Backbone as a printed PyTorch tensor [residue, N CA C, xyz], in Angstrom:
tensor([[[ 37.5070,  54.2000, -13.1120],
         [ 37.6240,  52.8820, -12.5650],
         [ 36.6860,  52.7240, -11.3870]],

        [[ 35.9400,  51.6550, -11.4240],
         [ 35.0390,  51.3510, -10.3170],
         [ 35.8290,  50.7020,  -9.2080]],

        [[ 35.3130,  50.7510,  -8.0480],
         [ 36.0020,  50.2050,  -6.9110],
         [ 35.8990,  48.6990,  -6.7660]],

        [[ 35.1030,  48.0120,  -7.5630],
         [ 34.8540,  46.6030,  -7.3350],
         [ 35.4950,  45.7480,  -8.4210]],

        [[ 36.7770,  45.8170,  -8.5430],
         [ 37.5740,  44.9840,  -9.4420],
         [ 37.0780,  45.0510, -10.8710]],

        [[ 36.7480,  46.2100, -11.3640],
         [ 36.3840,  46.3910, -12.7540],
         [ 34.9000,  46.2470, -13.0420]],

        [[ 34.0790,  45.9660, -12.0720],
         [ 32.6390,  45.8490, -12.3070],
         [ 31.9800,  47.1900, -12.0340]],

        [[ 31.0990,  47.6060, -12.9160],
         [ 30.3650,  48.8500, -12.6940],
         [ 29.0610,  48.5170, -11.9780]],

        [[ 28.4480,  49.5310, -11.4320],
         [ 27.1790,  49.3310, -10.7430],
         [ 26.0860,  48.8900, -11.7140]],

        [[ 26.1620,  49.3250, -12.9710],
         [ 25.1710,  48.9020, -13.9620],
         [ 25.2700,  47.3960, -14.1910]],

        [[ 26.4740,  46.8780, -14.2580],
         [ 26.6680,  45.4480, -14.4800],
         [ 26.1760,  44.6560, -13.2760]],

        [[ 26.4620,  45.1430, -12.0980],
         [ 26.0000,  44.4800, -10.8690],
         [ 24.4820,  44.5550, -10.7790]],

        [[ 23.9230,  45.7000, -11.1770],
         [ 22.4720,  45.8620, -11.1500],
         [ 21.8100,  44.8650, -12.1150]],

        [[ 22.3760,  44.6860, -13.3050],
         [ 21.8330,  43.7230, -14.2660],
         [ 21.9640,  42.2990, -13.7270]],

        [[ 23.0840,  42.0240, -13.1210],
         [ 23.2940,  40.7070, -12.5260],
         [ 22.2940,  40.4650, -11.3900]],

        [[ 22.0360,  41.4700, -10.6110],
         [ 21.0690,  41.3760,  -9.5090],
         [ 19.6720,  41.0900, -10.0260]],

        [[ 19.2780,  41.7910, -11.0970],
         [ 17.9700,  41.5550, -11.6880],
         [ 17.8730,  40.1340, -12.2610]],

        [[ 18.9420,  39.6910, -12.8810],
         [ 18.9550,  38.3430, -13.4510],
         [ 18.7910,  37.2950, -12.3390]],

        [[ 19.5070,  37.4620, -11.2510],
         [ 19.3870,  36.5370, -10.1170],
         [ 17.9810,  36.6080,  -9.5320]],

        [[ 17.4530,  37.8200,  -9.4330],
         [ 16.1000,  38.0070,  -8.9120],
         [ 15.0800,  37.2500,  -9.7670]],

        [[ 15.1480,  37.4290, -11.0800],
         [ 14.1970,  36.7460, -11.9680],
         [ 14.3860,  35.2310, -11.9480]],

        [[ 15.6180,  34.7740, -11.8200],
         [ 15.8480,  33.3360, -11.7100],
         [ 15.2380,  32.7810, -10.4290]],

        [[ 15.3790,  33.5060,  -9.3370],
         [ 14.7700,  33.0750,  -8.0790],
         [ 13.2450,  33.0700,  -8.1610]],

        [[ 12.6850,  34.1130,  -8.7810],
         [ 11.2250,  34.1730,  -8.9360],
         [ 10.7490,  32.9950,  -9.7880]],

        [[ 11.4480,  32.7120, -10.8920],
         [ 11.0740,  31.5950, -11.7470],
         [ 11.1800,  30.2740, -10.9800]],

        [[ 12.2080,  30.1150, -10.1830],
         [ 12.3960,  28.9030,  -9.3870],
         [ 11.2460,  28.7160,  -8.3900]],

        [[ 10.8810,  29.7910,  -7.7040],
         [  9.8000,  29.6930,  -6.7240],
         [  8.4520,  29.4500,  -7.4050]],

        [[  8.2470,  30.0410,  -8.5720],
         [  7.0100,  29.7710,  -9.3180],
         [  6.9560,  28.2970,  -9.6920]],

        [[  8.0760,  27.7390, -10.1250],
         [  8.1340,  26.3150, -10.4590],
         [  7.8130,  25.4670,  -9.2310]],

        [[  8.3840,  25.8210,  -8.0730],
         [  8.1060,  25.0630,  -6.8520],
         [  6.6280,  25.1350,  -6.4680]],

        [[  6.0590,  26.3260,  -6.5440],
         [  4.6530,  26.5000,  -6.1880],
         [  3.7760,  25.7350,  -7.1710]],

        [[  4.1190,  25.7890,  -8.4590],
         [  3.3660,  25.0610,  -9.4800],
         [  3.3730,  23.5650,  -9.1770]],

        [[  4.5230,  23.0340,  -8.8290],
         [  4.6310,  21.6110,  -8.5210],
         [  3.8190,  21.2590,  -7.2720]],

        [[  3.8340,  22.1490,  -6.2760],
         [  3.0310,  21.9070,  -5.0710],
         [  1.5410,  21.8770,  -5.4010]],

        [[  1.1040,  22.7590,  -6.2940],
         [ -0.3060,  22.7860,  -6.6870],
         [ -0.6660,  21.4960,  -7.4270]],

        [[  0.2040,  21.0570,  -8.3220],
         [ -0.0300,  19.8070,  -9.0510],
         [ -0.1040,  18.6370,  -8.0660]],

        [[  0.8280,  18.5840,  -7.1260],
         [  0.8220,  17.5120,  -6.1220],
         [ -0.4510,  17.5580,  -5.2770]],

        [[ -0.8800,  18.7630,  -4.9110],
         [ -2.0990,  18.9310,  -4.1110],
         [ -3.3090,  18.4000,  -4.8660]],

        [[ -3.4240,  18.7450,  -6.1410],
         [ -4.5640,  18.2910,  -6.9350],
         [ -4.5630,  16.7760,  -7.1090]],

        [[ -3.3820,  16.1890,  -7.2910],
         [ -3.2880,  14.7300,  -7.4000],
         [ -3.7050,  14.0540,  -6.0940]],

        [[ -3.2370,  14.6040,  -4.9740],
         [ -3.6060,  14.0400,  -3.6730],
         [ -5.1010,  14.1910,  -3.4000]],

        [[ -5.6670,  15.3090,  -3.8190],
         [ -7.1000,  15.5300,  -3.6390],
         [ -7.8930,  14.4850,  -4.4310]],

        [[ -7.4580,  14.2070,  -5.6520],
         [ -8.1270,  13.1960,  -6.4770],
         [ -7.9920,  11.8090,  -5.8460]],

        [[ -6.7960,  11.4910,  -5.3380],
         [ -6.5820,  10.2020,  -4.6670],
         [ -7.4670,  10.0800,  -3.4280]],

        [[ -7.6250,  11.1710,  -2.6980],
         [ -8.4640,  11.1640,  -1.4970],
         [ -9.9160,  10.8810,  -1.8610]],

        [[-10.4010,  11.5070,  -2.9440],
         [-11.7760,  11.2700,  -3.3760],
         [-11.9670,   9.8120,  -3.7870]],

        [[-10.9980,   9.2680,  -4.5140],
         [-11.0700,   7.8640,  -4.9380],
         [-11.0570,   6.9460,  -3.7140]],

        [[-10.2010,   7.2510,  -2.7580],
         [-10.1230,   6.4370,  -1.5420],
         [-11.4280,   6.5260,  -0.7450]],

        [[-12.0460,   7.7000,  -0.7240],
         [-13.3150,   7.8510,  -0.0010],
         [-14.4120,   6.9940,  -0.6300]],

        [[-14.4610,   6.9940,  -1.9680],
         [-15.4650,   6.1810,  -2.6630],
         [-15.2140,   4.7010,  -2.3870]],

        [[-13.9460,   4.2930,  -2.4730],
         [-13.5980,   2.8940,  -2.2150],
         [-13.9430,   2.5130,  -0.7780]],

        [[-13.6300,   3.3830,   0.1650],
         [-13.9400,   3.1280,   1.5680],
         [-15.4350,   2.9670,   1.7840]],

        [[-16.2290,   3.8110,   1.1480],
         [-17.6850,   3.7270,   1.2790],
         [-18.1870,   2.3860,   0.7480]],

        [[-17.6620,   1.9590,  -0.4020],
         [-18.0640,   0.6700,  -0.9710],
         [-17.6670,  -0.4760,  -0.0480]],

        [[-16.4680,  -0.4030,   0.4980],
         [-15.9920,  -1.4690,   1.3860],
         [-16.7990,  -1.5100,   2.6760]],

        [[-17.1710,  -0.3540,   3.2050],
         [-17.9840,  -0.3310,   4.4180],
         [-19.3560,  -0.9330,   4.1570]],

        [[-19.9250,  -0.6340,   2.9850],
         [-21.2190,  -1.2170,   2.6180],
         [-21.1000,  -2.7320,   2.5050]],

        [[-20.0380,  -3.1920,   1.8570],
         [-19.8180,  -4.6400,   1.7170],
         [-19.6380,  -5.2930,   3.0810]],

        [[-18.9390,  -4.6220,   3.9900],
         [-18.7290,  -5.1700,   5.3280],
         [-20.0600,  -5.3130,   6.0760]],

        [[-20.9210,  -4.3090,   5.9400],
         [-22.2370,  -4.3770,   6.5920],
         [-23.0480,  -5.5400,   6.0190]],

        [[-23.0040,  -5.6880,   4.6790],
         [-23.7330,  -6.7910,   4.0460],
         [-23.1900,  -8.1480,   4.5030]],

        [[-21.8750,  -8.2560,   4.6110],
         [-21.2800,  -9.5120,   5.0660],
         [-21.6300,  -9.8200,   6.5170]],

        [[-21.6480,  -8.7950,   7.3690],
         [-22.0420,  -9.0010,   8.7650],
         [-23.4910,  -9.4480,   8.8510]],

        [[-24.3380,  -8.8590,   8.0070],
         [-25.7450,  -9.2460,   7.9810],
         [-25.8790, -10.6970,   7.5330]],

        [[-25.1550, -11.0670,   6.4850],
         [-25.2050, -12.4610,   5.9900],
         [-24.6640, -13.4210,   7.0540]],

        [[-23.5940, -13.0190,   7.7290],
         [-23.0370, -13.8640,   8.7890],
         [-24.0600, -14.0680,   9.9010]],

        [[-24.7560, -13.0150,  10.2570],
         [-25.7970, -13.1270,  11.2780],
         [-26.8950, -14.0680,  10.8470]],

        [[-27.2760, -14.0020,   9.5540],
         [-28.3100, -14.9100,   9.0580],
         [-27.7980, -16.3450,   8.9960]],

        [[-26.5050, -16.5210,   8.6860],
         [-25.9380, -17.8660,   8.6310],
         [-25.8960, -18.5120,  10.0120]],

        [[-25.7460, -17.6890,  11.0320],
         [-25.7330, -18.2230,  12.4000],
         [-27.1190, -18.6940,  12.8160]],

        [[-28.1530, -18.1410,  12.1670],
         [-29.5250, -18.5700,  12.4780],
         [-29.8910, -19.7850,  11.6410]],

        [[-30.9470, -20.4630,  12.0520],
         [-31.3710, -21.6860,  11.3800],
         [-32.1650, -21.4190,  10.1080]],

        [[-32.7800, -20.2590,   9.9890],
         [-33.6590, -19.9880,   8.8490],
         [-32.9170, -20.0500,   7.5150]],

        [[-31.7900, -19.3870,   7.4140],
         [-31.0470, -19.3720,   6.1540],
         [-30.4570, -20.7440,   5.8480]],

        [[-29.9870, -21.4220,   6.8720],
         [-29.4170, -22.7590,   6.6710],
         [-30.5010, -23.7040,   6.1450]],

        [[-31.6900, -23.6080,   6.7200],
         [-32.7960, -24.4500,   6.2580],
         [-33.1720, -24.1130,   4.8190]],

        [[-33.2340, -22.8370,   4.5070],
         [-33.5680, -22.4150,   3.1490],
         [-32.5370, -22.9340,   2.1360]],

        [[-31.2550, -22.8160,   2.4740],
         [-30.2030, -23.2970,   1.5850],
         [-30.2650, -24.8210,   1.4290]],

        [[-30.5430, -25.5180,   2.5030],
         [-30.6390, -26.9780,   2.4450],
         [-31.8040, -27.4110,   1.5560]],

        [[-32.9150, -26.6850,   1.6400],
         [-34.0790, -27.0330,   0.8280],
         [-33.8700, -26.6790,  -0.6440]],

        [[-33.3500, -25.4870,  -0.9180],
         [-33.2570, -25.0280,  -2.3130],
         [-32.0590, -25.6140,  -3.0400]],

        [[-30.9220, -25.6640,  -2.3960],
         [-29.7070, -26.1170,  -3.0910],
         [-29.4960, -27.6250,  -3.0130]],

        [[-29.8670, -28.2040,  -1.8720],
         [-29.5970, -29.6290,  -1.6810],
         [-30.8480, -30.4970,  -1.8340]],

        [[-32.0130, -29.8560,  -1.8710],
         [-33.2510, -30.6080,  -2.0340],
         [-33.6420, -31.4220,  -0.8200]],

        [[-33.1860, -31.0350,   0.3600],
         [-33.5020, -31.7770,   1.5800],
         [-34.8970, -31.4210,   2.0830]],

        [[-35.5070, -32.3640,   2.8160],
         [-36.8140, -32.1230,   3.4180],
         [-36.7680, -32.5430,   4.8850]],

        [[-37.7380, -32.0630,   5.6450],
         [-37.8240, -32.4390,   7.0640],
         [-38.5480, -33.7700,   7.1920]],

        [[-38.3830, -34.3820,   8.3440],
         [-39.0940, -35.6440,   8.6190],
         [-40.5970, -35.3720,   8.5610]],

        [[-41.3040, -36.2780,   7.9040],
         [-42.7340, -36.1540,   7.8280],
         [-43.2210, -35.3440,   6.6340]],

        [[-42.3380, -34.6560,   5.9070],
         [-42.7450, -33.8900,   4.7200],
         [-42.6640, -34.7860,   3.4870]],

        [[-43.4140, -34.4350,   2.5120],
         [-43.3830, -35.1550,   1.2530],
         [-42.8000, -34.2300,   0.1860]],

        [[-41.8440, -34.7270,  -0.5580],
         [-41.2030, -33.9090,  -1.5870],
         [-41.9050, -34.1200,  -2.9140]],

        [[-42.1150, -33.0500,  -3.6330],
         [-42.7030, -33.1070,  -4.9770],
         [-41.7300, -32.4940,  -5.9580]],

        [[-41.6100, -33.0900,  -7.1040],
         [-40.7440, -32.5650,  -8.1410],
         [-41.6330, -32.1230,  -9.2930]],

        [[-41.5130, -30.8770,  -9.6690],
         [-42.3160, -30.3220, -10.7540],
         [-41.5500, -30.4860, -12.0490]],

        [[-42.2080, -31.1240, -13.0310],
         [-41.5550, -31.3540, -14.3310],
         [-42.3000, -30.4910, -15.3500]],

        [[-41.5690, -29.7700, -16.1280],
         [-42.1960, -28.9080, -17.1390],
         [-42.0310, -29.4590, -18.5020]]])
């Protein structure tokens, strides 16, 4: 008779190994999930970096356009090309093809 309420050391040893392997499997699963999460976050970061670069480029272009809109040159060009306006003293010609 064993001293531990009918359990032998062999049975406890097998139970210990089973618990050990279950814990190892659990930790492997946790580490695997962390690696998957890390790779997903890395991909999201790369996508966000590309998007940020595009947005920064667009912002620079918009600031440049805003600066040109504040000047008279672009306004005059738009008035001439889109609206067909002319300055006093100029003669307008229409080219017919």
